[in-house]
DRENMARBA-442172 format. One record per residue (C-alpha): residue number from 1; residue in three letters; x, y, z. Coordinates in Angstrom, 2 decimals, decimal comma, always signed. Example, Ala and Ser with C-alpha at 12.3 -4.5 7.8 and 13.67 -1.06 7.14 Angstrom:
<recs>
REC  nr rest       u       v       w
REC   1  ALA  +12,30   -4,50   +7,80
REC   2  SER  +13,67   -1,06   +7,14
</recs>
This chain:
<recs>
REC  nr rest       u       v       w
REC   1  UNK  +54,56 +156,25  -39,10
REC   2  UNK  +54,00 +158,50  -36,17
REC   3  UNK  +50,68 +156,97  -35,36
REC   4  UNK  +52,10 +153,45  -35,65
REC   5  UNK  +54,96 +154,29  -33,38
REC   6  UNK  +52,62 +155,96  -30,97
REC   7  UNK  +50,19 +153,05  -31,12
REC   8  UNK  +53,00 +150,56  -30,60
REC   9  UNK  +54,41 +152,60  -27,74
REC  10  UNK  +51,20 +152,75  -25,69
REC  11  UNK  +50,79 +148,97  -25,15
REC  12  UNK  +54,45 +148,78  -24,20
REC  13  UNK  +54,01 +151,46  -21,58
REC  14  UNK  +50,90 +149,80  -20,21
REC  15  UNK  +52,64 +146,45  -20,04
REC  16  UNK  +55,54 +148,04  -18,22
REC  17  UNK  +53,13 +149,67  -15,76
REC  18  UNK  +51,36 +146,37  -15,11
REC  19  UNK  +54,66 +144,63  -14,57
REC  20  UNK  +55,71 +147,38  -12,18
REC  21  UNK  +52,44 +147,06  -10,23
REC  22  UNK  +52,84 +143,31  -10,04
REC  23  UNK  +56,40 +143,75   -8,84
REC  24  UNK  +55,31 +146,30   -6,26
REC  25  UNK  +52,47 +144,07   -5,13
REC  26  UNK  +54,82 +141,16   -4,81
REC  27  UNK  +57,27 +143,31   -2,86
REC  28  UNK  +54,51 +144,53   -0,53
REC  29  UNK  +53,36 +140,99   +0,10
REC  30  UNK  +56,93 +139,90   +0,72
REC  31  UNK  +57,56 +142,68   +3,22
REC  32  UNK  +54,26 +141,95   +4,97
REC  33  UNK  +55,04 +138,24   +5,13
REC  34  UNK  +58,49 +138,91   +6,51
REC  35  UNK  +57,12 +141,33   +9,08
REC  36  UNK  +54,40 +138,89  +10,18
REC  37  UNK  +56,94 +136,05  +10,33
REC  38  UNK  +59,31 +138,06  +12,51
REC  39  UNK  +56,48 +139,17  +14,79
REC  40  UNK  +55,30 +135,59  +15,15
REC  41  UNK  +58,77 +134,33  +16,03
REC  42  UNK  +59,36 +137,10  +18,53
REC  43  UNK  +55,97 +136,55  +20,14
REC  44  UNK  +56,34 +132,80  +20,36
REC  45  UNK  +59,87 +133,16  +21,65
REC  46  UNK  +58,64 +135,20  +24,61
REC  47  UNK  +55,37 +133,42  +25,30
REC  48  UNK  +55,85 +133,11  +29,03
REC  49  UNK  +58,53 +135,37  +30,45
REC  50  UNK  +61,03 +138,00  +29,29
REC  51  UNK  +64,51 +137,09  +28,13
REC  52  UNK  +66,48 +135,39  +30,87
REC  53  UNK  +69,80 +136,91  +31,98
REC  54  UNK  +73,00 +135,14  +31,09
REC  55  UNK  +73,76 +134,91  +34,81
REC  56  UNK  +71,08 +132,25  +35,26
REC  57  UNK  +73,54 +129,43  +34,63
REC  58  UNK  +75,89 +130,95  +37,19
REC  59  UNK  +73,14 +130,90  +39,83
REC  60  UNK  +72,36 +127,27  +39,07
REC  61  UNK  +75,98 +126,14  +39,00
REC  62  UNK  +77,27 +127,90  +42,11
REC  63  UNK  +74,15 +127,61  +44,27
REC  64  UNK  +75,59 +125,07  +46,70
REC  65  UNK  +79,08 +126,56  +46,77
REC  66  UNK  +80,33 +129,66  +48,53
REC  67  UNK  +78,13 +132,78  +48,45
REC  68  UNK  +78,29 +134,54  +45,10
REC  69  UNK  +76,97 +137,71  +43,58
REC  70  UNK  +73,89 +136,31  +41,82
REC  71  UNK  +70,53 +138,06  +41,61
REC  72  UNK  +68,35 +136,14  +39,11
REC  73  UNK  +66,78 +132,79  +40,03
REC  74  UNK  +64,96 +130,82  +37,38
REC  75  UNK  +62,06 +128,43  +37,88
REC  76  UNK  +62,89 +125,62  +40,36
REC  77  UNK  +66,26 +127,21  +41,23
REC  78  UNK  +66,24 +127,44  +45,05
REC  79  UNK  +66,35 +130,98  +46,40
REC  80  UNK  +67,73 +131,60  +49,86
REC  81  UNK  +68,52 +135,09  +51,08
REC  82  UNK  +72,17 +135,23  +52,03
REC  83  UNK  +75,14 +137,56  +52,18
REC  84  UNK  +77,09 +138,10  +49,01
REC  85  UNK  +80,86 +138,20  +48,78
REC  86  UNK  +80,63 +141,92  +48,17
REC  87  UNK  +78,80 +142,40  +51,47
REC  88  UNK  +81,23 +140,22  +53,43
REC  89  UNK  +84,18 +142,18  +52,01
REC  90  UNK  +82,82 +145,52  +53,15
REC  91  UNK  +84,88 +148,58  +53,85
REC  92  UNK  +86,98 +148,31  +57,04
REC  93  UNK  +85,67 +151,72  +58,07
REC  94  UNK  +82,14 +150,34  +58,37
REC  95  UNK  +81,46 +148,93  +61,85
REC  96  UNK  +78,07 +147,20  +61,88
REC  97  UNK  +78,02 +147,31  +65,68
REC  98  UNK  +78,08 +151,09  +65,75
REC  99  UNK  +79,63 +152,51  +68,93
REC 100  UNK  +79,46 +149,22  +70,84
REC 101  UNK  +83,13 +148,41  +70,41
REC 102  UNK  +85,42 +150,57  +72,51
REC 103  UNK  +89,06 +151,24  +71,81
REC 104  UNK  +90,04 +148,32  +74,03
REC 105  UNK  +88,13 +145,70  +72,00
REC 106  UNK  +84,96 +143,89  +73,04
REC 107  UNK  +82,41 +145,85  +75,13
REC 108  UNK  +81,86 +145,23  +78,83
REC 109  UNK  +78,26 +144,45  +79,76
REC 110  UNK  +76,65 +145,60  +83,00
REC 111  UNK  +73,85 +144,09  +85,05
REC 112  UNK  +70,26 +144,96  +84,18
REC 113  UNK  +69,39 +145,54  +87,83
REC 114  UNK  +70,46 +149,17  +87,59
REC 115  UNK  +67,89 +149,72  +84,81
REC 116  UNK  +64,85 +148,53  +86,76
REC 117  UNK  +63,56 +152,07  +87,47
REC 118  UNK  +62,64 +154,40  +84,58
REC 119  UNK  +65,04 +157,26  +83,95
REC 120  UNK  +63,92 +160,83  +83,42
REC 121  UNK  +64,43 +162,59  +80,10
REC 122  UNK  +63,92 +166,03  +78,64
REC 123  UNK  +60,20 +166,79  +78,36
REC 124  UNK  +59,04 +164,64  +81,28
REC 125  UNK  +56,41 +166,37  +83,41
REC 126  UNK  +56,37 +165,88  +87,20
REC 127  UNK  +54,13 +166,92  +90,08
REC 128  UNK  +56,32 +167,75  +93,09
REC 129  UNK  +54,73 +168,27  +96,52
REC 130  UNK  +56,74 +169,07  +99,65
REC 131  UNK  +55,07 +168,65 +103,03
REC 132  UNK  +54,96 +171,99 +104,86
REC 133  UNK  +56,76 +173,51 +101,90
REC 134  UNK  +54,00 +174,57  +99,53
REC 135  UNK  +56,09 +177,53  +98,35
REC 136  UNK  +58,64 +175,07  +96,94
REC 137  UNK  +56,06 +172,75  +95,32
REC 138  UNK  +54,64 +172,79  +91,81
REC 139  UNK  +54,29 +171,05  +88,45
REC 140  UNK  +57,56 +171,05  +86,55
REC 141  UNK  +58,97 +169,78  +83,28
REC 142  UNK  +62,52 +168,60  +82,70
REC 143  UNK  +64,04 +171,46  +80,76
REC 144  UNK  +66,11 +171,22  +77,56
REC 145  UNK  +69,28 +171,49  +79,67
REC 146  UNK  +68,22 +168,46  +81,75
REC 147  UNK  +67,34 +170,44  +84,92
REC 148  UNK  +64,10 +171,20  +86,78
REC 149  UNK  +63,36 +174,58  +88,33
REC 150  UNK  +61,39 +175,11  +91,56
REC 151  UNK  +60,67 +178,41  +93,37
REC 152  UNK  +63,46 +179,64  +95,71
REC 153  UNK  +65,67 +176,65  +94,87
REC 154  UNK  +68,66 +176,19  +92,62
REC 155  UNK  +68,32 +174,20  +89,42
REC 156  UNK  +68,39 +170,46  +90,11
REC 157  UNK  +69,73 +167,90  +87,64
REC 158  UNK  +66,94 +165,50  +86,61
REC 159  UNK  +67,82 +164,01  +83,21
REC 160  UNK  +69,25 +160,51  +83,35
REC 161  UNK  +68,27 +159,71  +86,96
REC 162  UNK  +65,33 +157,85  +88,48
REC 163  UNK  +62,59 +159,45  +90,58
REC 164  UNK  +63,99 +158,14  +93,93
REC 165  UNK  +67,34 +159,75  +93,07
REC 166  UNK  +65,60 +163,03  +92,26
REC 167  UNK  +63,84 +162,93  +95,65
REC 168  UNK  +67,18 +162,56  +97,37
REC 169  UNK  +68,73 +165,38  +95,38
REC 170  UNK  +65,80 +167,69  +96,19
REC 171  UNK  +65,97 +166,80  +99,88
REC 172  UNK  +69,71 +167,48  +99,97
REC 173  UNK  +69,12 +170,87  +98,34
REC 174  UNK  +66,49 +171,88 +100,93
REC 175  UNK  +68,76 +170,89 +103,80
REC 176  UNK  +71,85 +172,52 +102,28
REC 177  UNK  +70,03 +175,83 +101,81
REC 178  UNK  +68,77 +175,56 +105,45
REC 179  UNK  +65,17 +175,76 +104,31
REC 180  UNK  +64,24 +172,57 +106,19
REC 181  UNK  +65,74 +170,45 +108,95
REC 182  UNK  +67,11 +166,99 +108,30
REC 183  UNK  +64,59 +164,30 +109,14
REC 184  UNK  +61,61 +166,56 +108,53
REC 185  UNK  +61,65 +166,59 +104,73
REC 186  UNK  +58,76 +164,74 +103,10
REC 187  UNK  +58,66 +164,85  +99,28
REC 188  UNK  +56,16 +163,39  +96,86
REC 189  UNK  +57,03 +163,20  +93,12
REC 190  UNK  +54,40 +161,87  +90,72
REC 191  UNK  +55,02 +161,55  +86,96
REC 192  UNK  +52,32 +163,40  +85,06
REC 193  UNK  +53,52 +162,49  +81,60
REC 194  UNK  +56,57 +160,85  +80,07
REC 195  UNK  +57,75 +163,00  +77,16
REC 196  UNK  +58,82 +162,01  +73,66
REC 197  UNK  +62,43 +160,90  +73,37
REC 198  UNK  +65,00 +160,44  +70,62
REC 199  UNK  +66,62 +157,01  +70,38
REC 200  UNK  +68,96 +155,36  +67,89
REC 201  UNK  +68,49 +151,88  +66,43
REC 202  UNK  +71,07 +150,03  +64,33
REC 203  UNK  +71,74 +146,53  +63,06
REC 204  UNK  +69,23 +144,01  +61,71
REC 205  UNK  +66,15 +146,26  +61,50
REC 206  UNK  +64,34 +147,46  +58,40
REC 207  UNK  +64,69 +151,19  +59,12
REC 208  UNK  +67,84 +151,87  +61,17
REC 209  UNK  +68,56 +155,40  +62,31
REC 210  UNK  +67,30 +157,94  +64,81
REC 211  UNK  +63,63 +157,77  +65,79
REC 212  UNK  +61,33 +159,75  +68,06
REC 213  UNK  +58,97 +157,63  +70,15
REC 214  UNK  +56,22 +158,23  +72,71
REC 215  UNK  +54,69 +161,19  +70,91
REC 216  UNK  +51,54 +162,75  +72,43
REC 217  UNK  +48,95 +164,89  +70,73
REC 218  UNK  +47,44 +167,89  +72,46
REC 219  UNK  +44,11 +166,04  +72,73
REC 220  UNK  +45,74 +163,13  +74,54
REC 221  UNK  +47,49 +165,49  +76,95
REC 222  UNK  +44,25 +167,30  +77,79
REC 223  UNK  +42,34 +164,06  +78,34
REC 224  UNK  +45,01 +162,60  +80,62
REC 225  UNK  +45,23 +165,70  +82,82
REC 226  UNK  +41,46 +165,98  +83,09
REC 227  UNK  +40,94 +162,43  +84,33
REC 228  UNK  +43,96 +161,34  +86,40
REC 229  UNK  +47,63 +161,87  +87,14
REC 230  UNK  +50,17 +159,34  +85,94
REC 231  UNK  +51,59 +157,69  +82,83
REC 232  UNK  +52,75 +154,12  +82,30
REC 233  UNK  +55,26 +155,13  +79,59
REC 234  UNK  +54,33 +152,29  +77,24
REC 235  UNK  +55,41 +154,41  +74,30
REC 236  UNK  +58,98 +154,44  +75,63
REC 237  UNK  +59,40 +150,70  +75,91
REC 238  UNK  +62,08 +148,73  +74,10
REC 239  UNK  +59,53 +146,93  +71,94
REC 240  UNK  +58,04 +150,24  +70,79
REC 241  UNK  +61,49 +151,43  +69,78
REC 242  UNK  +62,07 +148,33  +67,65
REC 243  UNK  +58,67 +148,68  +66,02
REC 244  UNK  +59,38 +152,34  +65,23
REC 245  UNK  +62,48 +151,24  +63,30
REC 246  UNK  +60,45 +148,95  +61,04
REC 247  UNK  +60,83 +145,85  +63,23
REC 248  UNK  +63,64 +143,31  +63,38
REC 249  UNK  +64,62 +141,47  +60,22
REC 250  UNK  +64,61 +137,66  +59,90
REC 251  UNK  +68,42 +137,68  +60,15
REC 252  UNK  +68,37 +139,33  +63,59
REC 253  UNK  +69,91 +137,78  +66,70
REC 254  UNK  +67,23 +138,72  +69,23
REC 255  UNK  +69,07 +136,90  +72,03
REC 256  UNK  +72,00 +139,33  +71,94
REC 257  UNK  +70,36 +142,77  +71,67
REC 258  UNK  +72,59 +145,48  +73,14
REC 259  UNK  +71,40 +148,67  +74,84
REC 260  UNK  +73,94 +151,47  +75,22
REC 261  UNK  +73,10 +154,12  +77,85
REC 262  UNK  +75,47 +156,82  +79,07
REC 263  UNK  +78,52 +154,90  +77,86
REC 264  UNK  +77,51 +151,55  +79,41
REC 265  UNK  +76,31 +148,46  +77,51
REC 266  UNK  +73,58 +146,05  +78,60
REC 267  UNK  +72,78 +142,74  +76,92
REC 268  UNK  +69,10 +141,80  +76,45
REC 269  UNK  +67,42 +138,55  +75,45
REC 270  UNK  +64,16 +139,22  +73,58
REC 271  UNK  +63,51 +135,66  +72,40
REC 272  UNK  +60,73 +135,30  +74,96
REC 273  UNK  +58,58 +137,69  +72,92
REC 274  UNK  +58,17 +134,92  +70,34
REC 275  UNK  +58,27 +131,92  +72,69
REC 276  UNK  +56,16 +133,26  +75,57
REC 277  UNK  +58,94 +133,38  +78,17
REC 278  UNK  +59,68 +136,29  +80,48
REC 279  UNK  +61,30 +139,29  +78,82
REC 280  UNK  +63,01 +142,39  +80,22
REC 281  UNK  +61,04 +145,14  +78,51
REC 282  UNK  +62,84 +148,27  +79,69
REC 283  UNK  +61,65 +151,87  +79,69
REC 284  UNK  +64,04 +153,90  +77,53
REC 285  UNK  +65,39 +157,39  +78,01
REC 286  UNK  +66,53 +159,99  +75,52
REC 287  UNK  +69,88 +159,19  +73,90
REC 288  UNK  +69,64 +155,40  +74,25
REC 289  UNK  +71,16 +153,32  +71,47
REC 290  UNK  +69,75 +149,90  +70,58
REC 291  UNK  +71,79 +147,55  +68,41
REC 292  UNK  +70,36 +144,30  +67,01
REC 293  UNK  +73,18 +141,98  +65,88
REC 294  UNK  +73,01 +140,12  +62,59
REC 295  UNK  +73,29 +136,35  +62,35
REC 296  UNK  +74,10 +136,06  +58,59
REC 297  UNK  +71,22 +133,57  +58,50
REC 298  UNK  +67,67 +134,24  +57,24
REC 299  UNK  +65,31 +132,72  +59,84
REC 300  UNK  +61,77 +132,42  +58,45
REC 301  UNK  +60,37 +131,94  +61,97
REC 302  UNK  +61,06 +135,62  +62,69
REC 303  UNK  +58,86 +136,67  +59,76
REC 304  UNK  +55,62 +136,87  +61,73
REC 305  UNK  +53,65 +139,61  +63,50
REC 306  UNK  +54,89 +140,27  +67,03
REC 307  UNK  +55,82 +143,09  +69,41
REC 308  UNK  +59,23 +143,48  +67,78
REC 309  UNK  +58,22 +142,92  +64,14
REC 310  UNK  +55,88 +144,73  +61,79
REC 311  UNK  +52,25 +143,54  +61,74
REC 312  UNK  +51,91 +143,66  +57,96
REC 313  UNK  +53,64 +144,52  +54,70
REC 314  UNK  +52,79 +146,41  +51,52
REC 315  UNK  +53,50 +144,67  +48,20
REC 316  UNK  +53,36 +146,13  +44,69
REC 317  UNK  +51,38 +144,00  +42,23
REC 318  UNK  +51,08 +144,01  +38,44
REC 319  UNK  +48,59 +141,63  +36,80
REC 320  UNK  +47,71 +143,07  +33,41
REC 321  UNK  +47,39 +141,32  +30,04
REC 322  UNK  +46,87 +144,76  +28,52
REC 323  UNK  +47,17 +148,23  +30,07
REC 324  UNK  +44,03 +149,12  +32,00
REC 325  UNK  +42,57 +152,49  +32,87
REC 326  UNK  +42,20 +151,63  +36,57
REC 327  UNK  +43,28 +149,05  +39,13
REC 328  UNK  +39,68 +148,04  +39,78
REC 329  UNK  +39,43 +146,53  +36,30
REC 330  UNK  +42,32 +144,23  +37,17
REC 331  UNK  +40,94 +143,48  +40,68
REC 332  UNK  +44,07 +144,96  +42,29
REC 333  UNK  +42,92 +147,26  +45,10
REC 334  UNK  +44,54 +148,48  +48,29
REC 335  UNK  +43,46 +145,44  +50,28
REC 336  UNK  +45,01 +143,05  +47,75
REC 337  UNK  +48,41 +144,68  +48,23
REC 338  UNK  +48,51 +144,43  +52,03
REC 339  UNK  +49,51 +141,12  +53,62
REC 340  UNK  +50,27 +139,92  +57,13
REC 341  UNK  +53,98 +139,72  +57,80
REC 342  UNK  +55,13 +136,20  +56,94
REC 343  UNK  +52,99 +135,77  +53,82
REC 344  UNK  +54,70 +133,64  +51,18
REC 345  UNK  +54,91 +133,96  +47,41
REC 346  UNK  +52,11 +131,48  +46,69
REC 347  UNK  +49,61 +133,43  +48,78
REC 348  UNK  +50,76 +136,65  +47,14
REC 349  UNK  +50,18 +135,12  +43,69
REC 350  UNK  +46,64 +134,18  +44,72
REC 351  UNK  +45,96 +137,72  +45,95
REC 352  UNK  +47,30 +139,07  +42,64
REC 353  UNK  +44,74 +136,97  +40,71
REC 354  UNK  +47,53 +135,02  +39,04
REC 355  UNK  +45,76 +131,72  +39,72
REC 356  UNK  +42,40 +130,20  +38,95
REC 357  UNK  +40,18 +129,94  +35,89
REC 358  UNK  +40,37 +127,25  +33,22
REC 359  UNK  +43,22 +124,89  +34,01
REC 360  UNK  +44,08 +124,17  +30,37
REC 361  UNK  +44,60 +127,86  +29,62
REC 362  UNK  +45,87 +129,30  +32,93
REC 363  UNK  +47,91 +126,55  +34,57
REC 364  UNK  +51,16 +127,54  +32,83
REC 365  UNK  +51,22 +131,13  +34,13
REC 366  UNK  +54,39 +132,52  +35,71
REC 367  UNK  +54,95 +134,94  +38,59
REC 368  UNK  +57,98 +137,16  +39,04
REC 369  UNK  +59,11 +138,28  +42,52
REC 370  UNK  +61,26 +141,42  +42,74
REC 371  UNK  +62,64 +141,66  +46,27
REC 372  UNK  +65,38 +143,55  +48,07
REC 373  UNK  +67,55 +141,22  +50,07
REC 374  UNK  +67,93 +142,91  +53,49
REC 375  UNK  +71,16 +141,03  +54,12
REC 376  UNK  +72,98 +142,00  +50,93
REC 377  UNK  +71,06 +145,23  +50,16
REC 378  UNK  +70,73 +144,00  +46,55
REC 379  UNK  +67,68 +143,51  +44,31
REC 380  UNK  +66,94 +139,84  +43,54
REC 381  UNK  +64,54 +138,56  +40,87
REC 382  UNK  +62,86 +135,18  +41,41
REC 383  UNK  +60,84 +133,52  +38,65
REC 384  UNK  +58,37 +130,73  +39,45
REC 385  UNK  +55,81 +128,86  +37,35
REC 386  UNK  +52,54 +128,48  +39,22
REC 387  UNK  +52,47 +124,72  +38,69
REC 388  UNK  +55,90 +124,23  +40,29
REC 389  UNK  +55,06 +126,78  +42,99
REC 390  UNK  +51,97 +124,79  +43,98
REC 391  UNK  +53,68 +121,39  +43,95
REC 392  UNK  +56,70 +122,65  +45,94
REC 393  UNK  +55,02 +125,20  +48,20
REC 394  UNK  +56,34 +123,41  +51,30
REC 395  UNK  +59,94 +124,29  +50,35
REC 396  UNK  +60,98 +127,74  +51,65
REC 397  UNK  +63,58 +128,06  +48,88
REC 398  UNK  +60,88 +127,68  +46,21
REC 399  UNK  +58,10 +129,56  +48,05
REC 400  UNK  +59,98 +132,43  +49,80
REC 401  UNK  +58,59 +134,88  +52,34
REC 402  UNK  +57,44 +138,26  +51,05
REC 403  UNK  +59,17 +141,30  +52,53
REC 404  UNK  +58,08 +144,95  +52,75
REC 405  UNK  +58,23 +146,69  +49,38
REC 406  UNK  +58,39 +143,51  +47,28
REC 407  UNK  +56,92 +143,49  +43,78
REC 408  UNK  +54,85 +140,77  +42,09
REC 409  UNK  +54,27 +140,55  +38,33
REC 410  UNK  +52,21 +137,88  +36,55
REC 411  UNK  +52,80 +136,64  +33,01
REC 412  UNK  +50,09 +134,90  +31,02
REC 413  UNK  +50,05 +131,28  +29,93
REC 414  UNK  +51,09 +130,00  +26,49
REC 415  UNK  +47,49 +129,66  +25,35
REC 416  UNK  +46,71 +133,25  +26,31
REC 417  UNK  +49,87 +134,48  +24,63
REC 418  UNK  +49,07 +132,56  +21,43
REC 419  UNK  +45,63 +134,12  +21,44
REC 420  UNK  +47,19 +137,57  +21,74
REC 421  UNK  +49,60 +136,72  +18,89
REC 422  UNK  +46,69 +135,63  +16,70
REC 423  UNK  +44,84 +138,84  +17,53
REC 424  UNK  +47,93 +140,86  +16,63
REC 425  UNK  +48,31 +139,02  +13,32
REC 426  UNK  +44,66 +139,69  +12,54
REC 427  UNK  +45,12 +143,37  +13,23
REC 428  UNK  +48,01 +143,38  +10,76
REC 429  UNK  +46,49 +141,22   +8,03
REC 430  UNK  +43,18 +143,04   +7,78
REC 431  UNK  +44,74 +146,40   +6,80
REC 432  UNK  +47,10 +144,64   +4,37
REC 433  UNK  +44,17 +142,87   +2,73
REC 434  UNK  +42,25 +146,12   +2,42
REC 435  UNK  +45,27 +147,79   +0,82
REC 436  UNK  +45,51 +144,92   -1,67
REC 437  UNK  +41,86 +145,33   -2,65
REC 438  UNK  +42,32 +149,04   -3,21
</recs>
């Protein structure tokens, strides 16, 4: 009886074990199938680009209406840099014109004739020679307090005045101290070197703020003094000041540039720099304030190398199907990320190796532009398929201008993505098959 029961019990246990293994095998296959199915759907659902924001419809619907706060632009949705409602409704304490507006309202502009001669600033070096007055002569530098100091003479104010005015002040001092007779004073003042100055730039420039221009290295100073006396002060020109602030933006009004000096405002027209007409390129002095008004309009014609704009831009590029160990493997080097100012998205996509190859497998690639709108100070994302970008490259709203610091990212075509999905499925199925055999 015991043996029969034991013998009858063993086949039952083995049958139960086999049924359990079959059930487990079926469950494993079901889980694997479900996992593979979900991976396939998720991969095919994102074959070209990431998930699109819900705000896409808002951008499409309100594009031709009043400015709105929209920052994602889908394929074939025109993109034009503009002010948002948030920017237009800025804080009343923010005055974009800086200190140009006085308490009485609009500023009063003075004639540019009074600015024809360069004005002295702290750090300027001069060679002063007085005929029959060698004991009063010497090489001087405008001190930090704005005065120059000569032997046997009182300190003479030099900052903010032109060289002819300094000659007159020095002559008056010699006559007042009865060191020379009137009519016999002969003074020669030669600029040895124009010093570095601090200026302020505001408005439609890429890097507003305080900047120091006309810097000289010790080597340059030694070479200049060894060869000749004099300095043309090119580093203190108005164009150099605008370049030091990152250059004017495409929304700048270069016909209404305002220079504020010692409480007085002067209006300058710099449009001749781009058209070839005559321009008043003034020599600045320390403490000058330059304001470039904004037009609330993005003018693509200003996005070009010039004396008041940047010569080139740096763009960040990502063109990787899989993570690589170095940029050289993806053909993205330092030269491929530098473009002349005014380069458009299509040219940037070519430099990023987003285009080319077999047309049937690469024609449906997409490029993403991440740009900071200088007018709204917001980050905008623009998506373009390469096929539509090529066929509509003549439209500025489809093929926008690249700006400094923009980012480009390429996404592979559907064929390439399907190949990657198939490779992923193979990597999953092979281990599952090996587990089934074991």
